[in-house]
C-alpha positions in Angstrom: 19.8 0.7 -24.5 20.0 3.5 -22.0 23.4 5.2 -21.4 23.1 4.8 -17.6 22.1 1.1 -17.7 25.0 0.2 -19.9 27.3 1.9 -17.6 25.9 0.3 -14.5 26.3 -3.1 -16.1 30.0 -2.3 -17.6 31.0 -1.4 -14.1 29.7 -4.4 -12.5 31.4 -6.6 -15.0 34.7 -5.0 -14.8 34.9 -4.4 -11.1 33.7 -8.1 -10.7 36.1 -9.6 -12.9 38.9 -7.6 -11.2 37.7 -9.5 -8.1 37.5 -12.6 -9.9 41.2 -12.3 -10.6 42.5 -10.5 -7.5 41.7 -11.9 -4.2 43.1 -9.0 -2.3 41.1 -6.6 -4.1 38.1 -8.6 -3.6 38.7 -8.7 0.2 39.5 -4.8 0.3 36.0 -3.9 -1.3 33.7 -6.5 0.0 30.9 -5.8 2.6 32.6 -6.8 5.9 31.2 -5.7 9.3 34.5 -5.7 11.2 36.1 -3.3 8.4 33.0 -1.0 8.2 32.9 -0.5 12.0 36.5 0.3 11.7 36.1 3.2 9.5 35.7 1.6 6.1 32.1 2.7 5.1 33.1 2.8 1.4 32.4 -1.2 1.4 28.7 -0.4 1.8 28.9 0.9 -1.9 31.9 -1.0 -3.5 30.6 -4.2 -2.3 27.4 -3.9 -4.7 29.8 -4.0 -7.8 31.4 -7.4 -6.8 30.1 -10.9 -7.4 31.2 -14.2 -6.4 31.4 -15.8 -9.8 30.2 -15.1 -13.3 26.6 -16.8 -12.7 26.0 -14.7 -9.8 27.1 -11.5 -11.9 25.0 -12.7 -15.1 21.8 -13.4 -12.9 21.9 -9.9 -11.5 22.7 -8.0 -14.7 20.2 -9.9 -16.5 17.5 -9.1 -14.0 18.4 -5.5 -14.1 18.5 -5.5 -17.9 14.9 -6.5 -18.2 13.4 -4.4 -15.4 15.4 -1.1 -15.5 13.6 -0.1 -19.1 10.0 -0.1 -17.1 11.8 2.4 -14.3 13.4 4.5 -17.1 10.3 4.5 -19.3 8.1 6.0 -16.3 10.5 8.0 -14.2 13.4 8.8 -16.7 17.1 8.0 -16.4 18.3 10.0 -13.5 15.5 8.7 -11.2 16.6 5.3 -12.3 20.2 6.1 -11.3 19.1 7.4 -8.0 16.7 4.3 -7.3 19.8 2.1 -8.3 22.0 3.7 -5.8 19.8 4.6 -3.0 18.6 0.7 -3.0 22.1 -0.5 -3.0 22.7 1.8 0.1 19.3 0.8 1.7 20.3 -2.9 1.4 23.7 -2.1 3.0 22.5 -0.1 5.7 19.7 -2.8 6.8 22.4 -5.6 6.5 24.7 -3.4 8.9 22.0 -2.6 11.2 21.0 -6.4 11.6 24.5 -7.7 11.6 26.3 -5.1 13.4 27.6 -7.1 16.1 28.7 -10.1 13.7 32.1 -8.5 13.1 33.0 -11.6 10.7 29.9 -11.1 8.5 30.5 -10.8 4.8 28.6 -10.2 1.6 28.9 -8.9 -1.9 26.6 -8.4 -4.9 24.2 -6.0 -6.8 21.3 -7.9 -5.4 20.1 -5.0 -3.3 20.2 -2.4 -5.8 18.7 -4.8 -8.5 15.9 -5.8 -6.4 15.3 -1.9 -5.6 14.9 -1.6 -9.3 12.6 -4.8 -9.4 10.4 -3.7 -6.8 10.2 -0.1 -8.6 9.3 -1.7 -11.8 6.3 -3.8 -9.8 4.9 -0.6 -8.2 4.9 1.2 -11.6 3.4 -1.9 -13.6 1.8 -4.2 -11.1 -0.1 -5.9 -13.7 2.7 -7.2 -15.9 3.3 -10.6 -16.1 6.7 -12.4 -14.9 7.8 -15.8 -16.3 9.0 -17.6 -13.2 11.9 -19.7 -14.4 10.9 -18.6 -17.8 7.9 -20.9 -17.5 5.5 -20.3 -14.8 3.3 -17.1 -15.4 2.7 -14.9 -12.3 1.5 -11.4 -11.8 4.2 -8.9 -10.7 2.6 -7.9 -7.5 2.2 -11.7 -6.3 5.8 -12.1 -7.1 7.0 -9.2 -5.2 5.0 -10.2 -2.0 6.1 -13.8 -2.1 9.8 -12.6 -2.5 9.8 -10.4 0.4 7.9 -13.2 2.4 10.7 -15.5 1.4 13.4 -13.1 2.2 12.0 -12.7 5.9 12.1 -16.6 6.0 15.7 -16.6 4.8 16.8 -13.9 7.3 15.2 -15.9 10.2 16.6 -19.5 9.1 20.2 -18.1 8.2 20.8 -21.5 6.4 21.1 -20.6 2.7 24.2 -18.3 2.4 22.0 -16.0 0.7 22.2 -11.9 1.6 18.5 -11.9 2.0 19.0 -8.8 4.1 20.2 -6.7 1.4 17.6 -7.9 -0.9 14.9 -6.9 1.5 16.5 -3.2 2.2 17.0 -2.6 -1.6 13.3 -3.5 -2.2 12.3 -1.2 0.7 14.4 1.4 -0.8 12.8 0.9 -4.4 9.4 1.0 -2.9 9.9 4.2 -1.0 11.7 6.3 -3.5 9.4 5.3 -6.2 6.4 6.3 -4.2 8.3 9.6 -3.1 8.9 10.6 -6.8 5.5 9.4 -8.0 3.1 9.6 -5.2 0.0 9.4 -7.7 0.6 5.7 -7.8 -1.0 5.4 -4.1 -4.3 6.8 -6.0 -3.7 4.8 -9.2 -2.9 1.4 -7.6 -4.1 1.8 -4.1 -4.7 -2.0 -3.5 -1.2 -3.0 -4.8 0.4 -0.3 -3.0 -1.0 -1.5 0.2 -0.4 -5.2 -0.4 3.3 -4.4 -0.8 3.5 -3.0 2.2 2.4 -5.9 4.2 5.9 -7.9 4.3 7.8 -4.8 5.2 5.6 -4.1 8.0 5.8 -7.8 9.1 9.6 -7.5 9.0 9.7 -4.5 11.0 7.3 -6.1 13.7 9.9 -9.2 13.8 12.7 -7.0 14.2 10.9 -5.1 17.2 10.2 -8.3 18.6 13.8 -9.5 18.1 12.9 -12.5 16.2 15.1 -11.7 13.4 
């Protein structure tokens, strides 16, 4: 297994475990709009290494474990690391922008970073098949489009407690940086690259219309 991937998984596990056991530590480093606006911008990074419970941590790390090798194989370890952290920040920034007036808004989890890696791998290998719930076969690009559309729905509904904004921000980060470092994908997979932009464009239209 790649050294960077191992290090990220270990860092998430250790930081999350500390948060499980120490509530004050958890509160100090979680994403919290009020605290960030008061100057604690470090929370936009540290919150990506905290998880609410073992199941939350395991889901994110297992997803990362399966999709990171695709990114590493195509783009290398350093680009993988850049995409991971940039997607984490993209997710936090989009969350901050859309919730900046909700001073009590809180969030945690590596989902933004992991979603960025997921979308990078979809761009790099759009014809790979995913096993939804380990049973239902689905092309990666179809999953990518449906997932972002579901995230838009979740952002509008605000009724399930999931940080859909961070997921979407992470996906945008992974998408943009992958195309930046590997622009040949635009000519190699023009249809897939175009299709995956549709939910992103839709999101910004809804934001402009103040429907999200």
